[in-house]
C-alpha positions in Angstrom: 33.8 -115.2 -19.1 30.1 -115.0 -18.3 28.4 -115.8 -15.0 26.0 -118.8 -15.2 23.9 -120.8 -12.8 24.6 -124.5 -13.2 23.6 -127.9 -11.6 26.3 -130.4 -10.7 25.8 -133.8 -12.3 29.0 -135.5 -11.0 32.0 -134.6 -8.9 35.4 -135.8 -10.0 38.2 -135.4 -7.5 38.3 -135.0 -3.8 36.4 -132.4 -1.8 38.0 -130.8 1.2 36.2 -131.1 4.6 34.6 -127.7 4.4 33.5 -128.0 0.8 29.8 -127.1 0.1 29.7 -128.7 -3.4 27.1 -131.5 -3.9 25.7 -133.5 -6.7 22.4 -132.0 -7.6 23.2 -128.7 -6.1 22.9 -125.4 -8.1 25.6 -122.8 -8.0 26.8 -119.7 -9.8 30.1 -120.0 -11.7 31.8 -118.6 -14.8 31.5 -120.3 -18.2 34.3 -120.1 -20.7 33.7 -118.4 -24.1 32.7 -121.7 -25.7 30.3 -122.5 -22.9 31.7 -126.0 -22.5 33.3 -125.5 -19.1 32.2 -123.9 -15.9 34.6 -122.7 -13.3 33.5 -122.5 -9.6 35.3 -121.8 -6.3 33.5 -123.2 -3.3 33.3 -121.8 0.3 36.4 -123.8 1.3 38.4 -122.2 -1.5 38.5 -125.3 -3.6 38.6 -124.5 -7.4 36.4 -126.7 -9.6 36.1 -127.2 -13.3 32.8 -128.7 -14.5 32.2 -129.9 -18.1 28.8 -129.0 -19.6 26.6 -132.0 -20.4 29.1 -134.2 -18.6 29.6 -133.1 -15.0 27.2 -130.2 -15.0 24.3 -128.6 -16.9 23.8 -124.8 -17.4 20.5 -123.7 -16.0 20.6 -119.9 -16.6 23.0 -117.6 -18.5 
């Protein structure tokens, strides 16, 4: 998996109280080999999966 910077377009699922994830926010996560999913763990320890061109967009590879 490769590190990528991505922008969140939508959040599906519940966030914990200490989660820092926000719609419109940019973060660094790991893209799968097909680059259609981005995996991210926020500061609260919540694991997220974002789908490229659906719930996120890749900004930089």
